[in-house]
C-alpha positions as CSV (number, residue, x, y, z in Angstrom):
1,M,0.1,0.1,-0.1
2,A,1.5,3.4,-0.9
3,D,2.3,5.9,1.7
4,K,-0.3,9.2,2.2
5,P,1.3,12.3,0.5
6,T,2.8,14.9,3.2
7,Y,2.2,18.2,3.1
8,R,2.8,21.0,5.0
9,K,0.7,22.9,7.4
10,I,1.0,26.7,5.9
11,I,-1.2,29.7,8.1
12,H,-1.3,32.9,6.7
13,I,-2.3,35.8,9.2
14,D,-3.7,39.0,8.0
15,M,-4.5,41.2,10.0
16,D,-7.7,43.2,9.3
17,A,-7.5,47.2,8.0
18,F,-4.4,47.0,10.3
19,Y,-3.2,50.6,10.0
20,A,-7.1,52.1,10.7
21,S,-7.6,49.9,13.5
22,V,-4.6,50.6,15.8
23,E,-6.0,54.1,14.9
24,Q,-9.4,53.1,16.3
25,M,-7.9,51.1,19.2
26,D,-6.0,54.0,20.6
27,H,-8.3,56.6,20.0
28,P,-11.9,55.4,21.2
29,E,-13.6,58.0,19.9
30,L,-13.1,57.2,16.3
31,K,-14.5,53.5,16.8
32,G,-17.3,52.6,14.6
33,K,-16.8,55.8,12.5
34,P,-15.4,55.7,8.8
35,L,-11.7,56.1,9.0
36,A,-9.1,56.6,6.3
37,V,-5.5,56.6,7.0
38,G,-3.8,59.0,4.7
39,G,-4.3,62.6,3.6
40,G,-7.8,64.1,2.2
41,S,-6.2,66.7,0.4
42,K,-5.9,67.1,-3.0
43,R,-3.3,65.2,-3.5
44,G,-4.0,62.9,-0.1
45,V,-3.9,59.3,-0.8
46,V,-5.7,56.6,1.3
47,A,-2.9,53.9,3.3
48,A,-5.8,52.3,4.4
49,A,-9.8,51.9,5.2
50,S,-11.3,51.0,8.3
51,Y,-14.2,49.0,7.7
52,E,-17.2,51.0,8.2
53,A,-15.1,53.4,5.7
54,R,-15.1,50.4,2.8
55,K,-18.5,50.0,3.2
56,F,-18.8,53.2,0.7
57,G,-16.5,51.8,-1.8
58,V,-13.4,53.4,0.2
59,R,-9.7,51.4,-0.7
60,S,-6.3,52.0,0.0
61,A,-4.2,53.7,-2.5
62,M,-7.7,56.0,-3.4
63,S,-7.0,59.3,-3.9
64,G,-8.7,61.4,-0.5
65,V,-10.6,63.4,-2.9
66,M,-12.7,60.2,-4.5
67,A,-12.3,58.9,-0.9
68,R,-14.3,62.2,0.0
69,K,-16.8,61.9,-2.5
70,L,-17.8,58.4,-1.6
71,C,-18.1,58.8,2.0
72,P,-18.6,62.4,2.7
73,E,-18.3,61.7,6.7
74,L,-15.2,60.0,6.4
75,L,-12.2,61.2,9.1
76,F,-8.5,61.3,8.1
77,V,-6.0,60.9,10.5
78,K,-2.0,60.6,9.9
79,P,-0.3,57.7,9.9
80,R,2.1,56.9,12.9
81,F,4.2,54.7,11.3
82,D,6.8,53.9,14.3
83,R,3.2,52.7,16.4
84,Y,1.8,49.9,13.6
85,R,5.8,48.9,13.6
86,E,5.7,48.7,17.0
87,I,2.3,46.6,17.0
88,S,3.8,44.4,14.2
89,L,6.7,43.6,16.7
90,R,4.4,42.6,19.3
91,I,2.4,40.8,17.2
92,R,5.4,38.6,15.6
93,Q,6.8,37.9,18.9
94,I,3.4,35.9,19.4
95,F,4.2,34.2,16.1
96,N,7.4,33.0,17.1
97,E,6.3,31.0,20.3
98,Y,5.1,28.8,17.7
99,T,7.7,28.7,15.0
100,D,10.7,29.8,13.6
101,L,9.3,29.6,10.1
102,V,7.8,33.0,10.1
103,E,7.9,35.0,7.0
104,P,6.7,38.9,7.3
105,L,5.0,40.2,4.0
106,S,4.4,44.0,5.5
107,L,3.6,45.2,9.1
108,D,0.4,43.7,8.6
109,E,0.5,40.0,7.1
110,A,2.7,37.2,7.7
111,Y,2.9,33.3,6.8
112,L,3.6,30.5,9.5
113,D,5.0,26.9,8.5
114,V,3.4,25.2,11.8
115,T,4.2,21.6,10.3
116,L,6.5,21.2,13.1
117,N,5.6,23.7,15.8
118,K,6.9,24.2,19.2
119,K,3.6,23.7,20.6
120,G,3.9,19.7,19.4
121,T,-0.1,20.6,18.0
122,P,-1.0,18.5,14.9
123,S,-3.7,20.9,14.1
124,A,-2.9,23.9,12.3
125,T,-6.8,24.8,12.2
126,L,-6.1,25.1,16.0
127,L,-3.3,27.0,16.0
128,A,-4.8,29.6,13.7
129,T,-7.3,30.1,16.1
130,E,-4.9,30.2,19.5
131,I,-2.8,32.7,17.4
132,R,-5.9,34.9,16.5
133,G,-7.3,34.9,20.4
134,R,-3.9,35.8,21.6
135,I,-3.5,38.6,19.1
136,L,-6.9,40.2,20.2
137,E,-6.6,39.5,24.1
138,E,-2.8,40.4,24.2
139,I,-3.2,43.4,22.1
140,G,-6.8,44.0,21.1
141,L,-6.7,43.5,17.4
142,T,-8.7,41.1,15.1
143,A,-7.1,39.1,12.8
144,S,-8.0,37.0,10.1
145,A,-6.4,33.8,9.0
146,G,-6.2,31.1,5.9
147,I,-5.0,27.3,6.5
148,S,-3.5,25.2,3.6
149,I,-1.1,23.2,2.3
150,N,0.8,25.8,0.7
151,K,1.3,29.4,0.8
152,F,-0.4,29.8,-2.5
153,I,-3.6,29.0,-1.2
154,A,-3.4,30.1,2.7
155,K,-3.1,33.5,1.4
156,I,-6.2,32.9,-0.7
157,A,-8.1,31.7,2.5
158,S,-7.2,34.1,4.6
159,D,-9.9,36.6,2.7
160,Y,-12.5,34.1,2.5
161,N,-13.7,34.7,6.0
162,K,-12.9,38.6,6.8
163,P,-12.7,40.4,9.2
164,N,-12.0,38.2,12.3
165,G,-12.4,35.1,10.8
166,Q,-10.9,31.9,9.1
167,K,-10.5,29.4,6.7
168,T,-8.9,26.3,6.7
169,V,-8.6,24.4,3.2
170,N,-7.8,21.0,3.6
171,P,-5.6,18.6,1.2
172,E,-8.9,16.7,-0.3
173,E,-10.6,20.1,-0.6
174,V,-7.6,22.1,-2.6
175,I,-8.7,21.5,-6.3
176,P,-12.7,22.0,-5.6
177,F,-12.0,24.9,-3.3
178,L,-10.0,26.1,-6.6
179,H,-11.8,25.2,-9.3
180,A,-14.8,27.4,-8.0
181,L,-13.0,30.2,-7.7
182,D,-13.8,33.4,-9.6
183,I,-9.7,34.1,-11.3
184,K,-10.0,37.4,-9.9
185,K,-9.4,36.1,-6.7
186,F,-6.7,34.4,-7.4
187,Y,-3.7,35.6,-5.5
188,G,-1.4,37.5,-8.3
189,I,-3.9,37.9,-11.0
190,G,-4.6,41.6,-11.2
191,K,-7.3,43.3,-13.2
192,V,-5.5,43.5,-16.4
193,T,-4.9,39.7,-16.5
194,A,-8.2,39.1,-15.3
195,E,-9.9,40.9,-18.1
196,K,-7.4,38.8,-20.3
197,M,-8.8,35.6,-19.1
198,Y,-11.8,37.0,-19.2
199,A,-11.9,37.5,-22.9
200,L,-10.0,33.9,-23.2
201,G,-13.5,32.4,-21.6
202,I,-11.8,31.6,-18.2
203,F,-14.1,32.9,-15.6
204,T,-13.4,30.3,-12.6
205,G,-10.3,28.3,-11.6
206,K,-12.7,25.3,-13.3
207,E,-11.9,26.6,-16.4
208,L,-8.2,27.6,-16.1
209,S,-7.7,24.0,-15.5
210,L,-8.9,23.3,-19.0
211,K,-6.5,25.1,-20.5
212,S,-3.5,23.3,-21.6
213,L,0.1,24.0,-20.7
214,E,0.6,25.0,-24.0
215,F,-2.2,27.7,-24.6
216,L,-1.3,29.6,-21.2
217,Q,1.9,30.0,-22.0
218,Q,1.3,30.7,-25.4
219,Q,-1.0,33.5,-23.7
220,F,0.6,34.6,-20.6
221,G,4.4,34.0,-21.5
222,K,6.4,32.5,-18.0
223,A,3.6,33.3,-16.1
224,G,1.5,31.0,-18.0
225,T,3.2,28.3,-16.3
226,H,2.9,29.4,-13.1
227,Y,-1.2,29.5,-13.7
228,Y,-0.9,26.2,-15.1
229,N,0.4,25.0,-12.0
230,I,-1.6,26.9,-9.3
231,V,-4.8,26.3,-10.3
232,R,-3.6,22.5,-9.5
233,G,-2.6,23.2,-6.5
234,I,1.1,23.4,-6.9
235,H,3.3,25.8,-5.4
236,H,6.7,24.9,-4.0
237,S,7.9,28.0,-2.3
238,P,8.4,27.5,1.2
239,V,8.3,30.0,4.1
240,K,11.4,32.1,4.3
241,P,12.1,33.3,7.8
242,D,15.7,35.5,6.2
243,R,14.0,37.9,3.5
244,T,17.1,39.7,3.1
245,P,16.5,42.7,0.3
246,K,18.2,43.6,-2.7
247,S,17.1,47.1,-2.4
248,I,15.8,49.2,0.4
249,G,14.7,52.6,-0.3
250,A,12.7,55.6,0.6
251,E,10.3,58.1,-1.1
252,R,7.6,60.5,-0.5
253,T,4.6,62.3,-2.7
254,F,4.4,65.9,-2.6
255,S,1.0,67.6,-1.7
256,E,2.1,70.1,-4.2
257,N,4.1,69.7,-7.2
258,L,7.4,70.9,-7.0
259,S,9.4,73.0,-9.6
260,S,12.4,74.6,-7.7
261,E,15.4,72.6,-7.5
262,I,15.9,74.4,-4.1
263,F,12.5,72.7,-2.7
264,M,13.4,69.2,-4.3
265,L,16.8,69.6,-1.8
266,E,15.4,70.3,1.7
267,R,12.9,67.0,0.4
268,L,15.8,65.0,-0.6
269,E,17.3,65.8,2.7
270,H,14.7,64.6,4.8
271,I,14.2,61.4,2.6
272,A,18.5,60.3,2.9
273,T,17.8,60.8,6.7
274,E,15.7,58.3,6.5
275,L,16.9,55.9,4.5
276,S,20.3,56.3,6.6
277,E,18.3,55.5,9.4
278,R,16.8,52.2,8.2
279,L,20.0,51.4,6.3
280,Q,21.9,51.5,10.2
281,R,19.0,50.0,12.1
282,K,19.9,46.8,9.3
283,K,23.4,47.4,9.3
284,I,23.1,47.2,5.5
285,S,25.1,49.3,3.2
286,G,25.0,49.4,-0.6
287,K,27.1,51.0,-3.5
288,T,24.2,52.3,-5.9
289,I,22.4,55.0,-5.4
290,T,19.6,55.3,-7.4
291,L,17.1,58.6,-7.6
292,K,13.6,57.9,-8.7
293,I,11.6,61.0,-10.1
294,K,7.6,61.1,-11.0
295,Y,6.8,64.3,-12.6
296,S,3.5,65.9,-12.5
297,D,1.7,63.8,-15.8
298,F,3.1,60.5,-13.7
299,S,5.4,59.4,-16.1
300,L,8.9,58.0,-14.0
301,Q,12.6,58.8,-14.8
302,T,15.2,56.9,-12.6
303,R,18.7,57.5,-12.4
304,S,21.8,55.5,-10.8
305,R,25.2,55.6,-10.2
306,T,27.7,53.0,-8.5
307,I,30.5,53.4,-6.7
308,P,33.0,51.3,-5.7
309,Y,32.6,51.4,-2.2
310,F,29.6,50.6,0.7
311,I,27.7,53.5,1.9
312,S,25.3,54.1,4.6
313,D,25.9,57.3,6.1
314,K,23.1,60.3,5.2
315,S,26.0,62.6,3.7
316,L,27.4,60.7,1.3
317,V,23.6,59.2,0.4
318,L,22.4,62.8,0.3
319,E,25.4,63.9,-2.0
320,M,24.8,61.2,-4.4
321,A,21.0,62.1,-4.7
322,K,22.0,65.8,-5.6
323,E,24.2,64.7,-8.1
324,L,21.7,62.8,-10.0
325,L,19.3,65.3,-9.6
326,Y,21.7,67.9,-11.5
327,Q,22.6,65.1,-13.7
328,D,20.1,66.0,-16.2
329,K,17.3,68.4,-17.0
330,L,14.2,68.0,-14.8
331,I,11.1,67.4,-17.7
332,D,8.5,68.9,-15.5
333,S,7.3,69.3,-12.1
334,V,7.8,66.8,-9.5
335,R,5.1,64.9,-7.7
336,L,7.1,62.3,-5.9
337,L,10.8,61.7,-5.1
338,G,13.1,58.9,-4.1
339,I,16.0,57.6,-3.2
340,S,17.1,53.8,-3.0
341,I,20.5,51.8,-3.0
342,S,21.1,48.8,-4.0
343,N,24.3,46.0,-4.6
344,L,23.8,45.4,-0.7
345,N,27.0,43.9,1.5
346,T,23.8,40.9,1.8
347,P,24.7,37.5,1.7
348,K,21.9,37.2,-1.0
349,E,19.1,39.0,-2.4
350,E,15.5,38.5,-2.8
351,Q,12.8,41.5,-2.3
352,V,12.9,45.2,-2.5
353,V,11.6,47.2,0.4
354,V,10.6,50.7,-0.2
355,Q,9.4,52.8,2.7
356,L,6.5,55.0,1.1
357,K,5.8,58.6,2.8
358,F,3.1,60.9,1.8
359,D,2.8,64.6,2.6
360,F,-0.5,65.8,3.9
């Protein structure tokens, strides 16, 4: 008799409306009210929206002006990233009591591999329930969870019973679960790809599964192989607790377009200070500085320079950023500036870390 296949037990924890929920926790007068973390000015952007605001269609990355049109009673508060990081670290400490295999995706979500866990509990579902309960009891926030055999399915499942819920997709349920999903629910399939799939007659996971590998590769290139695999529940990416960045950056979107380089230099100094502090906190240096410029028409330009030695000091970062700013004449007024550093003195490179900031 053949041995049963062994499966990993993966939990995806996703905090519910994290930034907005922290603000409502810290400021009880905001509870139950439609709230946006971000800026409501002409150039403001919603960084997060409470569930009360989401009922009106308010979403993250939406302009503050649009958000106010959808919800005239919307309250805006400025983000406090230091506070969010503090809470995130406390949540991560809870995760680490269950497993060392924790892969944070951002301040408000993470993957946990609990196949072999510190509690010796065989049920990932019970562990997820316990972890969510502790987050609520010890911190005061709700979280949702998805539990399954790999990261891809756990990620989809965590969104299934939000907020403050969880869903387990057992091994024998994986294929029926994926086949029943609308294609736009597949993590990683964005609006453009979903519309292309609709045009090809692919509306559900079931219809995607009926397409051959050759067809999907022809239509979607390398991504076609990925789509062919995920709809069959095949996703081998492990939970990676040590995700080493290949680039670290900081950027700022301005409330008014900047046309004077003098004003830009002032902003660059703040950005360079923030970037330098992050680099030194992580004990990382780099050789390549890139200046990111987004113009008023949303066109994007990057300018880079590589030097023969590693740097993290603010003065050196700022000096190189200034040189890049003056390297060529600006095309138009500027709505965003960013500085990133790459070619890092880290053992391996896997992801990009950028800290976003907005003017309010």
